[in-house]
N, C-alpha and C positions, 0 to 999 in steps of 0.2 A: 685608700679609696676602694670601695667594693666594686665588684664586676659591674653591677647595675649602674653605679655612679659613673664608672668609666664609659659605659655605653651611652648613658644620658649626656655626659659631657661631650663626647665625640659627636653625637647626633646634633647637639646644639651648636657646636663649633662649625659643623658642616652647613647648618641652616639655622641661624639665630631665631627665626620665627617659630621653631619647634619648642622654644622655651615656654611659650604661653600654653601650648598643648600639654606639655609635661606638667606645668603648674596647675592647669585646670583638672587634669586627671588625678593629680595628687590630692586636691581638695575633695573631689568626689570620693576617692578611696578613704580618706580620713573620716568623712561623714559616714560612709558605709560602715566602717569599723566601729565608730561611735554608736550608731544605732543598733548594730548587731550586739555589741557588748551590753548596752543598756537593756535591750530586750531579753537577752539571756540571763542577766542578773535578776530580772523579774520572773524568770522561768516561764516566759510566754512564747508561743509559736508566732510565726508571722501572721497567721490568721487571727489569733487572739489579739495581738497588738493592733491589727487593722480594725477589728471590731471596736476596740476601745477608742481608737483615734477617729473612727467613722469614715474610713476610706476602704477601697477594695484591697484585698490581699496583694494584688499585683503592684499596687503603689509601694507598699513596704518592700516587696521583693525587688523592685527596680532601684529603690534607694539603697538597699543592702548589697545589690550587685553593681553599684556605682554606675548605673545606666542613665541617671538623670542628675541635673543640678538641682539639689533640694532647696526649696525656698525657706527663708527665715520663718515664714508663717507656718510651714509644715513642721519644721523643727520645733517651733513653739508648741504646736498641737501634740506632737509626740512627747515632748517633755512634760507638758501639763497632764497628759493622759497617765503618766507614770509618776505623778506628784513630784516632778523635778522642775527646775527653772533653767531656762536657756540664758546663758551669759555670753556676751561677745566682747571682743576687744579688737582694737586696731593697733597694730604694732609696726 
């Protein structure tokens, strides 16, 4: 178990309600990494991606900084702007 996993486990053990907070933050971080990697693979700046998607640069920045819960519709717009398809699954 990594140090981070130990800290998370201890925090959840102390207050089980923290699990939702950790889970929500993990989802935002995964989305942020996905968008950054996709944008960088296309060699685009945040401003360029924002222009293609039709949103302010600040929207892309907030997504990439994990500051917002990104909607499925926004992810679809980003994917479509880069000729990609959004695929989802429930596991």
